[in-house]
C-alpha positions as CSV (number, residue, x, y, z in Angstrom):
1,M,50.9,3.6,55.1
2,T,54.0,3.0,53.3
3,R,54.6,-0.1,51.0
4,A,57.9,-1.2,49.6
5,A,59.1,-3.5,46.9
6,V,62.5,-5.0,46.6
7,D,64.1,-6.6,43.5
8,I,67.4,-8.5,44.0
9,G,69.4,-8.6,40.9
10,G,72.8,-10.1,39.9
11,T,74.4,-6.7,40.3
12,F,72.2,-4.3,42.2
13,T,69.3,-4.6,44.6
14,D,66.5,-2.2,43.7
15,V,63.8,-0.7,46.0
16,V,60.7,1.3,45.4
17,T,58.5,2.7,48.2
18,V,55.2,4.5,48.0
19,D,53.5,6.6,50.6
20,E,49.9,5.9,50.3
21,S,48.8,9.1,51.9
22,T,50.7,11.3,49.4
23,G,51.5,9.0,46.5
24,E,55.1,9.8,46.6
25,L,57.4,7.3,45.0
26,I,60.9,6.8,46.2
27,Q,63.6,4.7,44.7
28,A,67.0,3.5,45.9
29,K,69.7,0.9,44.7
30,S,72.4,-0.9,46.7
31,L,74.9,-3.3,45.4
32,T,73.8,-6.9,45.8
33,T,75.6,-8.7,48.5
34,Y,77.0,-12.3,48.3
35,P,76.5,-15.0,49.5
36,D,73.7,-13.7,51.6
37,P,71.5,-10.8,49.8
38,T,70.0,-9.7,53.1
39,P,72.5,-6.9,53.9
40,G,72.1,-5.4,50.4
41,F,68.3,-5.8,50.9
42,L,68.3,-3.8,54.3
43,N,70.8,-1.3,52.9
44,A,68.6,-0.5,50.0
45,L,65.5,-0.2,52.3
46,T,67.3,2.1,54.5
47,K,68.3,4.4,51.6
48,A,64.7,4.6,50.5
49,T,62.6,5.1,53.7
50,D,62.2,4.8,57.6
51,R,62.0,1.0,57.8
52,S,59.9,1.3,60.9
53,A,57.1,2.9,58.9
54,L,56.8,0.1,56.4
55,E,53.5,-1.9,56.6
56,T,54.2,-4.4,53.5
57,V,57.2,-5.4,51.6
58,G,57.0,-7.2,48.2
59,Y,59.9,-9.1,47.3
60,G,61.4,-10.7,44.1
61,T,64.2,-13.1,44.2
62,T,66.3,-15.5,42.0
63,L,67.0,-17.7,44.9
64,A,65.2,-20.7,43.6
65,T,66.5,-20.3,40.0
66,N,70.1,-19.9,41.0
67,A,69.7,-23.1,43.2
68,V,68.6,-25.2,40.1
69,L,71.2,-23.7,37.7
70,T,74.0,-24.2,40.2
71,K,72.6,-27.6,41.4
72,S,72.7,-26.4,45.0
73,G,69.4,-27.8,46.1
74,A,68.5,-30.4,48.7
75,K,69.5,-34.2,48.6
76,T,66.2,-35.5,47.4
77,A,64.5,-38.9,47.3
78,L,61.5,-40.1,45.3
79,L,58.8,-42.6,46.2
80,T,56.9,-43.7,43.1
81,T,54.6,-46.4,41.8
82,E,56.2,-49.7,41.4
83,G,57.5,-50.0,37.8
84,F,57.8,-46.2,37.3
85,R,61.1,-45.7,38.8
86,D,62.7,-44.4,35.6
87,V,60.2,-41.8,34.6
88,L,62.7,-39.1,35.3
89,E,65.3,-40.8,33.0
90,I,63.0,-41.6,30.2
91,R,61.5,-38.0,30.0
92,R,60.0,-37.1,26.6
93,T,61.1,-37.6,23.1
94,H,61.3,-33.8,22.6
95,R,64.9,-32.6,21.7
96,S,65.8,-29.0,22.5
97,S,68.5,-29.1,19.9
98,L,67.2,-31.3,17.1
99,F,70.4,-31.3,15.1
100,D,72.9,-31.6,18.0
101,I,74.0,-35.3,18.2
102,Y,76.1,-34.5,21.2
103,E,73.3,-32.8,23.2
104,K,73.7,-33.6,26.9
105,I,70.6,-34.5,29.0
106,P,70.9,-33.3,32.5
107,R,71.1,-36.0,35.1
108,P,67.9,-36.4,37.1
109,I,67.7,-34.4,40.3
110,V,67.1,-37.8,42.2
111,P,69.8,-40.3,41.4
112,R,68.5,-44.0,40.8
113,P,69.5,-45.3,44.3
114,L,67.3,-42.8,45.9
115,R,64.3,-43.6,43.7
116,F,62.1,-46.1,45.6
117,E,59.2,-48.3,44.0
118,I,56.2,-48.6,46.1
119,P,53.6,-51.4,45.5
120,E,50.4,-49.5,45.0
121,R,48.1,-48.7,42.1
122,T,45.3,-46.3,41.4
123,A,43.3,-46.7,38.2
124,A,42.8,-43.8,35.7
125,D,39.2,-43.2,37.2
126,G,40.5,-42.9,40.7
127,S,39.5,-46.5,42.0
128,E,42.0,-48.5,43.9
129,V,43.6,-51.3,42.0
130,R,46.3,-52.3,44.6
131,A,46.4,-51.2,48.1
132,L,49.4,-49.1,49.4
133,D,52.1,-51.4,50.8
134,E,52.6,-49.4,54.0
135,Q,55.6,-51.6,55.1
136,A,57.4,-50.7,51.8
137,V,57.0,-47.1,52.6
138,R,58.4,-47.6,56.0
139,D,61.4,-49.6,54.6
140,A,62.0,-46.8,52.2
141,A,61.9,-44.3,55.0
142,G,64.6,-46.3,56.7
143,R,66.9,-46.1,53.7
144,I,66.2,-42.5,53.2
145,R,67.2,-41.9,56.8
146,E,70.5,-43.8,56.3
147,A,71.4,-41.9,53.0
148,G,71.0,-38.5,54.7
149,V,68.3,-37.4,52.5
150,E,67.0,-33.7,53.1
151,S,63.8,-33.8,51.2
152,V,61.2,-36.3,49.7
153,A,59.0,-36.4,46.8
154,V,56.1,-38.6,46.3
155,S,54.4,-39.2,42.9
156,Y,52.0,-42.1,42.3
157,L,50.2,-42.9,39.1
158,F,46.8,-41.2,38.9
159,S,47.1,-39.7,42.3
160,F,45.6,-36.6,40.9
161,M,42.3,-38.6,40.6
162,N,42.5,-40.1,44.1
163,P,45.2,-38.8,46.4
164,G,44.6,-41.2,49.2
165,H,47.8,-43.3,48.7
166,E,49.9,-40.2,48.6
167,L,48.4,-38.6,51.7
168,R,48.9,-41.9,53.7
169,T,52.5,-42.1,52.4
170,R,53.2,-38.7,53.7
171,Q,51.6,-39.5,57.1
172,I,53.9,-42.6,57.3
173,L,57.0,-40.6,56.3
174,Q,56.2,-38.0,58.9
175,E,56.1,-40.7,61.5
176,E,59.2,-42.3,60.4
177,L,61.2,-39.2,59.5
178,P,60.0,-36.3,61.8
179,G,63.0,-34.3,60.9
180,L,61.7,-34.1,57.3
181,S,58.1,-33.6,58.2
182,E,57.9,-30.0,56.5
183,D,59.9,-31.2,53.5
184,I,57.7,-33.8,51.9
185,T,56.1,-32.8,48.7
186,I,53.1,-35.0,47.1
187,S,52.3,-34.7,43.5
188,S,48.5,-34.5,44.1
189,E,49.2,-31.1,45.9
190,A,52.2,-29.8,43.9
191,L,50.5,-30.5,40.5
192,P,47.1,-32.5,40.3
193,L,47.5,-33.1,36.5
194,H,47.7,-35.9,34.2
195,R,51.0,-36.5,32.3
196,E,53.2,-38.7,34.6
197,Y,56.6,-37.2,33.6
198,E,55.7,-33.6,34.1
199,R,54.0,-34.1,37.3
200,T,56.8,-36.1,38.7
201,S,59.4,-33.7,37.5
202,T,57.6,-30.8,38.9
203,T,57.1,-32.6,42.2
204,V,60.8,-33.5,42.5
205,M,61.9,-30.0,41.7
206,N,59.7,-28.6,44.4
207,A,61.1,-31.0,46.9
208,Y,64.6,-30.2,45.8
209,L,64.0,-26.5,46.6
210,T,61.9,-26.6,49.7
211,P,64.5,-26.9,52.4
212,L,66.7,-24.3,50.9
213,V,63.8,-21.8,50.4
214,R,62.2,-22.4,53.7
215,K,65.4,-21.9,55.7
216,Y,66.2,-18.8,53.7
217,F,62.8,-17.2,54.6
218,R,63.1,-18.1,58.1
219,R,66.6,-16.5,58.3
220,L,65.4,-13.4,56.4
221,R,62.4,-13.0,58.7
222,A,64.6,-13.2,61.7
223,E,67.1,-10.7,60.4
224,L,64.4,-8.3,59.4
225,Q,62.9,-8.5,62.8
226,D,66.4,-8.0,64.4
227,S,66.5,-4.9,62.2
228,K,63.1,-3.6,63.7
229,L,61.4,-4.4,60.4
230,Y,58.0,-6.0,61.2
231,A,56.2,-5.5,57.8
232,W,54.1,-8.0,56.2
233,L,56.2,-9.8,53.5
234,Q,54.9,-10.9,50.1
235,M,56.7,-12.8,47.5
236,M,56.7,-12.3,43.7
237,Q,55.6,-15.4,41.8
238,S,56.5,-16.5,38.3
239,N,52.9,-16.0,37.2
240,G,53.2,-12.2,37.9
241,G,51.2,-12.3,41.2
242,L,52.2,-12.0,44.9
243,V,52.0,-14.7,47.6
244,R,52.7,-15.0,51.3
245,P,56.3,-16.4,52.1
246,E,54.7,-19.4,53.9
247,R,53.1,-20.8,50.7
248,A,56.2,-19.9,48.6
249,A,58.3,-21.8,51.1
250,S,56.0,-24.8,50.8
251,F,55.8,-24.4,47.0
252,P,59.0,-22.8,45.9
253,I,58.4,-23.8,42.3
254,L,56.0,-20.7,42.3
255,T,59.1,-18.4,42.5
256,L,61.3,-19.9,39.7
257,L,60.9,-16.8,37.6
258,S,60.3,-14.4,40.4
259,G,63.0,-11.9,39.6
260,P,62.0,-10.9,35.9
261,A,58.2,-11.2,36.5
262,G,58.0,-7.9,38.1
263,G,59.3,-5.9,35.2
264,V,56.7,-7.4,32.9
265,M,53.9,-6.6,35.3
266,A,55.2,-3.0,35.5
267,S,55.3,-2.7,31.7
268,A,51.7,-4.0,31.4
269,Y,50.6,-1.4,34.1
270,L,52.4,1.4,32.3
271,G,50.9,0.3,29.0
272,E,47.4,0.4,30.5
273,L,48.1,4.1,31.6
274,L,49.4,5.0,28.2
275,G,46.8,3.2,26.1
276,E,49.3,0.8,24.7
277,T,48.0,-2.7,24.7
278,H,50.8,-4.4,22.4
279,L,54.1,-4.2,24.0
280,L,57.5,-6.0,24.0
281,T,59.6,-5.8,27.0
282,L,63.3,-5.8,27.4
283,D,64.8,-6.0,30.8
284,M,68.5,-5.4,30.6
285,G,70.2,-5.7,33.9
286,G,73.8,-6.3,35.0
287,T,73.9,-10.0,34.4
288,S,71.2,-11.0,31.8
289,C,68.4,-9.7,29.5
290,D,64.8,-10.9,29.9
291,V,62.3,-10.3,27.1
292,A,58.5,-10.9,27.0
293,G,55.4,-10.0,25.1
294,I,52.2,-8.3,26.1
295,T,49.2,-8.6,23.9
296,D,45.9,-6.9,24.4
297,G,47.1,-5.7,27.7
298,E,47.9,-9.2,29.1
299,P,51.3,-10.6,29.5
300,D,52.1,-13.7,27.6
301,T,51.9,-16.8,29.8
302,R,52.7,-20.5,29.4
303,L,51.5,-23.5,31.3
304,D,55.0,-25.3,31.3
305,F,58.5,-24.5,30.9
306,E,62.0,-25.9,31.4
307,I,64.8,-24.6,33.7
308,G,68.2,-26.1,33.7
309,G,66.8,-28.7,31.3
310,Y,64.1,-29.9,33.9
311,A,60.4,-29.7,33.1
312,V,58.1,-27.7,35.3
313,S,54.5,-27.4,34.7
314,Y,52.9,-24.4,36.3
315,P,51.4,-21.1,34.9
316,T,54.3,-18.5,34.5
317,L,55.0,-15.4,32.5
318,D,56.5,-16.4,29.1
319,I,59.9,-14.8,29.6
320,H,62.9,-15.5,27.4
321,T,66.3,-14.9,28.8
322,V,69.7,-14.5,27.1
323,G,73.1,-13.7,28.6
324,A,73.3,-10.0,27.7
325,G,73.7,-7.5,30.5
326,G,75.7,-4.4,31.4
327,G,78.2,-6.8,33.3
328,S,78.5,-9.3,30.3
329,I,82.2,-9.8,29.6
330,A,83.5,-9.2,26.1
331,K,86.3,-11.3,24.7
332,V,87.9,-12.5,21.5
333,D,87.0,-16.1,20.8
334,G,89.0,-18.8,19.2
335,F,87.9,-17.8,15.7
336,G,89.1,-14.2,16.2
337,R,85.7,-12.7,16.7
338,I,84.2,-10.6,19.5
339,S,82.0,-12.5,21.8
340,V,79.9,-10.9,24.6
341,G,78.4,-13.1,27.4
342,P,76.9,-15.1,28.8
343,D,79.7,-14.8,31.5
344,S,79.1,-11.7,33.7
345,A,81.2,-9.6,36.0
346,G,78.3,-9.3,38.3
347,S,78.7,-6.8,41.2
348,D,81.9,-8.4,42.6
349,P,84.2,-7.6,41.1
350,G,82.0,-5.9,38.5
351,P,82.9,-4.2,35.3
352,A,86.5,-2.9,35.0
353,C,85.4,0.7,35.5
354,Y,84.1,-0.1,38.9
355,G,87.6,-0.3,40.3
356,R,86.8,-3.3,42.3
357,G,89.4,-5.6,40.9
358,G,87.5,-6.6,37.6
359,E,90.0,-6.7,34.8
360,R,87.9,-7.9,31.9
361,P,85.9,-5.6,29.7
362,T,82.2,-5.4,29.8
363,V,79.3,-3.8,28.0
364,T,79.2,-1.0,30.8
365,D,82.9,-0.4,30.1
366,A,82.1,-0.1,26.2
367,N,79.2,2.4,26.9
368,L,81.6,4.5,29.2
369,V,84.3,4.7,26.5
370,L,81.7,5.7,23.9
371,G,80.5,8.6,26.2
372,V,77.2,7.3,26.8
373,Y,77.9,6.9,30.4
374,D,79.4,9.8,32.3
375,P,82.5,9.3,34.5
376,D,81.4,12.1,36.7
377,F,77.9,10.6,37.4
378,Q,77.3,7.8,39.9
379,L,76.1,4.5,38.4
380,G,73.3,3.3,40.8
381,G,74.1,6.2,43.0
382,E,77.1,4.4,44.4
383,I,79.9,4.2,42.0
384,Y,81.9,6.7,39.9
385,P,83.1,4.7,36.8
386,D,86.8,4.9,35.9
387,I,87.1,5.6,32.1
388,D,90.8,4.9,32.0
389,L,90.2,1.4,33.7
390,A,87.5,0.7,31.1
391,A,89.5,1.8,28.1
392,R,92.7,-0.4,29.3
393,A,90.5,-3.4,29.7
394,I,88.9,-3.0,26.2
395,E,92.2,-2.3,24.6
396,R,94.0,-5.3,26.2
397,H,91.3,-7.9,25.8
398,V,89.6,-6.9,22.5
399,G,91.3,-3.9,20.8
400,K,95.0,-5.2,20.5
401,P,94.0,-8.9,19.7
402,L,91.9,-7.7,16.7
403,G,94.0,-4.6,15.6
404,L,91.2,-2.2,16.6
405,S,91.3,1.2,18.4
406,V,89.6,1.3,21.8
407,T,86.6,3.1,20.3
408,E,86.2,0.7,17.4
409,A,86.4,-2.3,19.9
410,A,83.7,-0.6,22.1
411,V,81.4,0.0,19.2
412,G,81.8,-3.7,18.2
413,I,81.0,-4.9,21.8
414,V,77.8,-2.8,21.7
415,R,76.7,-3.8,18.3
416,L,77.2,-7.5,19.2
417,V,75.2,-7.2,22.5
418,N,72.4,-5.4,20.6
419,A,72.3,-8.2,18.2
420,N,71.9,-10.8,20.9
421,M,68.9,-9.0,22.4
422,M,67.3,-8.4,18.9
423,H,67.5,-12.1,18.5
424,A,65.7,-12.7,21.7
425,L,63.0,-10.2,20.9
426,R,62.4,-12.1,17.6
427,T,61.8,-15.1,19.6
428,V,58.7,-13.6,21.5
429,S,57.5,-11.8,18.4
430,I,58.3,-12.8,14.8
431,E,58.7,-16.6,15.7
432,R,55.1,-16.4,17.3
433,G,53.6,-15.0,14.2
434,R,53.6,-11.4,15.5
435,D,54.5,-8.3,13.4
436,P,56.9,-6.2,15.6
437,R,55.5,-3.1,13.8
438,D,52.3,-3.6,15.8
439,F,54.3,-3.3,19.0
440,A,56.0,-0.7,21.2
441,L,59.2,-1.5,23.1
442,V,59.5,-1.2,26.8
443,P,63.2,-1.2,27.6
444,F,64.2,-1.0,31.4
445,G,66.7,-2.2,33.8
446,G,69.8,-0.5,34.6
447,A,71.1,-0.9,30.9
448,G,68.0,-1.3,28.9
449,P,67.2,2.3,28.1
450,T,70.9,2.6,26.8
451,H,70.3,0.2,24.1
452,G,66.5,0.2,23.4
453,V,66.0,2.7,20.8
454,H,68.7,1.1,18.5
455,I,67.1,-2.3,19.0
456,A,63.6,-1.0,18.3
457,E,64.7,0.7,15.2
458,E,66.4,-2.5,13.9
459,L,63.2,-4.5,14.5
460,A,61.0,-1.8,12.8
461,L,59.0,-1.1,16.0
462,R,57.1,2.1,15.9
463,R,57.6,3.5,19.4
464,V,59.8,3.2,22.5
465,I,58.4,3.9,26.1
466,I,61.0,4.3,28.7
467,P,59.5,4.0,32.2
468,P,60.0,6.8,34.8
469,I,62.3,4.6,37.0
470,P,63.5,2.1,34.5
471,G,66.5,0.8,36.6
472,C,63.9,0.0,39.4
473,N,61.0,-1.1,37.1
474,S,61.0,-4.7,38.4
475,A,60.5,-3.4,41.9
476,L,57.8,-1.1,40.7
477,G,56.1,-4.0,39.0
478,I,56.1,-5.9,42.3
479,L,54.5,-2.9,44.0
480,A,51.8,-2.9,41.2
481,S,51.0,-6.6,41.4
482,D,47.9,-8.3,42.7
483,V,47.9,-11.3,45.0
484,R,47.4,-14.5,42.9
485,H,46.7,-18.2,43.3
486,D,46.4,-20.4,40.3
487,L,44.7,-23.8,41.0
488,V,44.2,-26.6,38.5
489,G,42.5,-30.1,38.2
490,T,42.1,-32.6,35.6
491,L,38.7,-33.3,34.2
492,R,38.7,-35.4,31.1
493,A,35.6,-35.2,28.9
494,R,34.4,-34.6,25.3
495,M,33.0,-31.2,25.3
496,I,29.6,-31.8,23.5
497,R,28.8,-34.5,26.1
498,L,30.2,-32.5,29.2
499,D,27.6,-32.3,32.0
500,P,27.8,-28.6,33.3
501,E,27.2,-29.9,36.8
502,D,30.5,-32.0,36.6
503,L,32.3,-28.9,35.6
504,Q,30.6,-26.8,38.3
505,E,31.6,-29.4,41.0
506,S,35.3,-29.0,40.1
507,L,35.0,-25.2,39.9
508,T,33.3,-25.0,43.4
509,V,36.1,-27.0,45.1
510,M,38.8,-24.8,43.6
511,A,37.0,-21.6,44.4
512,D,36.5,-22.5,47.9
513,E,40.3,-23.2,48.1
514,A,41.2,-20.0,46.3
515,Q,39.0,-18.0,48.9
516,R,40.7,-19.6,51.8
517,E,44.1,-18.6,50.4
518,L,43.1,-15.0,49.7
519,E,41.6,-15.0,53.3
520,Q,45.0,-16.0,54.7
521,D,46.7,-13.3,52.5
522,G,44.4,-10.7,54.2
523,I,42.5,-9.8,51.1
524,P,38.9,-8.5,52.0
525,P,36.0,-10.1,50.1
526,Q,35.3,-7.1,48.0
527,M,38.8,-7.1,46.6
528,R,38.7,-10.7,45.4
529,T,38.2,-11.8,41.9
530,L,37.9,-15.4,40.5
531,R,38.5,-16.3,36.9
532,A,38.1,-19.8,35.3
533,S,39.6,-21.3,32.1
534,L,39.8,-24.6,30.4
535,D,42.7,-26.6,28.8
536,M,41.2,-28.0,25.5
537,R,42.4,-30.0,22.5
538,Y,41.1,-31.9,19.6
539,A,40.9,-35.6,19.9
540,G,44.2,-37.3,19.5
541,Q,46.3,-34.3,20.1
542,A,49.0,-34.2,22.8
543,Y,49.0,-30.5,23.6
544,E,46.2,-28.1,24.8
545,I,45.2,-24.6,24.4
546,N,44.0,-22.7,27.3
547,V,40.7,-20.7,26.8
548,P,38.8,-18.4,29.3
549,L,35.5,-19.7,30.7
550,G,32.8,-17.0,30.7
551,S,31.2,-17.9,34.0
552,L,31.9,-19.7,37.3
553,R,28.5,-21.2,36.9
554,P,28.6,-22.9,33.5
555,D,25.6,-23.8,31.4
556,A,25.2,-25.1,27.9
557,P,25.6,-21.6,26.2
558,T,28.8,-21.0,28.3
559,L,30.3,-24.2,27.0
560,A,29.4,-23.4,23.4
561,Q,31.2,-20.2,23.8
562,A,34.2,-21.9,25.1
563,I,34.3,-24.4,22.2
564,G,34.0,-21.4,19.8
565,D,36.9,-19.6,21.6
566,F,38.9,-22.7,21.3
567,H,38.3,-23.1,17.5
568,R,39.3,-19.5,16.9
569,A,42.5,-19.9,19.1
570,H,43.6,-23.0,17.4
571,E,43.1,-21.5,13.9
572,T,45.0,-18.4,14.9
573,R,48.0,-20.4,16.3
574,Y,48.0,-23.5,13.9
575,G,46.0,-22.2,10.9
576,H,43.0,-24.6,11.0
577,A,40.1,-25.8,13.2
578,L,38.2,-29.0,13.2
579,G,34.6,-29.8,14.4
580,D,32.8,-29.4,17.6
581,D,32.4,-33.0,18.1
582,L,36.3,-33.5,18.3
583,V,37.0,-31.0,21.1
584,D,38.1,-32.6,24.4
585,L,38.4,-31.0,27.8
586,V,41.5,-32.0,29.8
587,N,42.1,-29.6,32.6
588,V,40.1,-27.0,34.6
589,R,41.8,-23.9,35.9
590,L,40.9,-21.3,38.4
591,T,42.8,-18.0,39.3
592,G,42.1,-16.1,42.4
593,L,43.1,-12.6,42.4
594,G,43.5,-10.1,45.4
595,T,43.5,-6.5,44.2
596,T,46.1,-4.4,45.7
597,P,46.6,-0.4,45.6
598,K,48.5,0.6,42.4
599,P,51.2,3.4,42.6
600,L,50.5,6.6,41.0
601,L,52.9,7.7,38.2
602,G,53.6,11.3,37.2
603,G,52.4,14.4,39.0
604,D,50.6,17.7,38.7
605,A,53.5,19.6,37.2
606,A,53.5,20.1,33.4
607,A,55.4,22.2,30.9
608,F,55.6,22.8,27.1
609,G,58.3,23.3,24.7
610,D,61.8,22.0,24.7
611,A,63.5,20.7,27.8
612,E,66.9,22.4,28.8
613,P,70.0,20.2,28.8
614,R,72.5,20.5,31.5
615,S,75.6,20.1,29.3
616,L,77.0,18.8,26.1
617,R,79.2,15.6,25.8
618,R,81.0,13.7,23.2
619,V,79.2,10.4,22.3
620,V,80.1,7.9,19.6
621,S,77.1,6.2,18.1
622,V,76.9,2.4,17.2
623,G,77.5,3.5,13.7
624,G,80.9,4.9,14.8
625,E,79.8,8.7,14.3
626,E,81.1,11.0,16.9
627,S,79.1,14.1,17.8
628,K,78.5,16.3,20.9
629,V,75.0,15.7,22.3
630,P,72.8,17.3,24.9
631,I,72.8,15.8,28.3
632,Y,69.5,15.9,30.2
633,R,68.8,15.1,33.9
634,R,65.6,13.0,34.3
635,T,64.7,14.9,37.4
636,D,64.6,18.1,35.4
637,L,62.0,16.8,32.8
638,L,58.4,17.7,33.1
639,P,55.3,16.2,31.3
640,G,54.8,17.9,27.9
641,Q,58.3,18.9,27.2
642,T,60.1,17.5,24.2
643,L,63.7,16.5,23.9
644,A,66.4,16.9,21.1
645,T,67.8,13.8,19.5
646,P,70.5,12.4,19.6
647,S,70.7,12.9,23.4
648,V,71.5,11.3,26.7
649,I,69.2,11.4,29.9
650,Q,70.8,10.6,33.1
651,Q,69.2,9.5,36.4
652,L,70.0,7.5,39.6
653,D,69.0,4.1,38.3
654,S,69.7,4.2,34.6
655,T,71.0,6.1,31.6
656,T,68.9,6.6,28.5
657,Y,70.5,7.2,25.1
658,L,68.3,8.5,22.3
659,P,70.2,8.4,19.0
660,F,67.2,9.4,16.9
661,G,63.4,9.8,17.0
662,E,60.9,12.3,18.3
663,A,61.0,12.2,22.1
664,R,58.7,13.7,24.6
665,V,57.7,13.4,28.3
666,H,54.3,11.8,28.9
667,A,52.0,12.7,31.9
668,T,53.1,9.5,33.7
669,G,56.8,10.8,33.6
670,S,57.6,8.1,31.0
671,L,59.7,9.0,27.8
672,V,57.9,8.2,24.7
673,V,60.1,8.0,21.5
674,D,58.4,7.9,18.2
675,L,60.7,6.3,15.5
676,P,60.9,7.3,11.8
């Protein structure tokens, strides 16, 4: 049995395959193709393995993310309770830029003429206050048809307590608009939670993406079958788990952070193998840099986030993104300063050194000029970089305008992009009350290992761990991830008065649904795990903290333990805790996990002593010092060997630069660098 995972990035498409009978890992890269990434997807798979031998293919994509950021989703309409037409406009009082008086709020995805008020009303306890006006729904359907709408969202007040009106509305819309029958999202299924704005925004976002994602998956499956690839497809979700494409097509909000999630999961798996439970991850690809934290072996998660200025409430890995990648374009701004990113050269035309028509200098060009990258070694296994093109681009756009030599300008570019990534890492560490000295850094992506050690040293991290295949780490993470389903329901109660049977009833409903989903994913019963948690807060608060629930059959001691865990979590995060009689339950959550086989890292071979370099090469450090450093090939290195520093390690998918530190090869094949 051969399994594969594919991660489609802005510049390269990465593939990792594993032969379950031998444990052999194979990696491959191909340039991402635009506008349709499928040819690059198939090309990378062909490089890695015999496609006919594949049984499963995991897949990470930024399709949904790009659709939101470029506003290329479907024309969407909204049906909502009479009097609540403008919820999307009113939003929340929160401002992302407190002191920016010119801050622009993004226009709602659904314009006001396509937001229809429907006479109906459900009370907070789920009882019907006003019957659904079915004729109003049919009238709205007629106007939706005339407007050429492609997708519909339905979000009624308190539908999470009683979905009857939403279910009937969908039925009517399917009768009136048969062409949209698959593209109707109701809030009681998309997000059955209180908070009207977040629920409506999430439902609208899902409807906005559904037609695009559904058509893409159908086209992808057809093209794969035309290529004689009949493997079982699985999609990477934002929460770090896998899901079948049919569910992802119905709920594309699950995949909004699909791309970067794989790398975080790979880092958590690698940390488990190395005994490292506190990690910061740095995924620097061709277009952007994604950073995240892992504490006690578990990736940080959040229950809501914003994308493109729109609120989405769904469990997701807590990933922070900045425009700092190998393809980030360097320029001189209007103040006479070097600026790097967020604009990127991508894969087409790519950095100047690619020789594909790009004329503006990038971070990749700077590293080539400084000697970190080798003009005689293929980047990504496809491109021999042209150092003369890189030097000319840097000189023209940065060096001459500032009166700097090409080398000085290249050093400035690298130092600035490092500073941008350091700021991002501070966001997920220092700004969240964590001491970076307690963490190790895992840099990956095509460019992450080139910059990781310098960044770790600036932040006073104690160790750097460079994965065995850093440029394909996100694909490896998809291969190592479990199937996952997150379910949620609102249950409002004061904890000390909560009847465990009421909680048990909610958990039973969600557990049954999770089991059904895992069954459809082909997960056998012995490989399934269910975990429950509670969203809790003190009376009067407007935010919750999620704490684990010790049992799926809760009793009084279980609830008491949950209250104690909540107090401790609140004190850790906010510095204080209140009494048991003030703790409220808001939501109940259940996660269904389907365990999948994990790839084996490393091998039986081992060695001792110093590794042998292939050659020496001139390299200029970020401090401007020039020296000749050893050049290693990653494929030559064996567990147990030590490496000299400064040095450069070259491999198919990435280049690692070790300016200092004590470096050794771990049994997993990872490079472990202890910093002074």
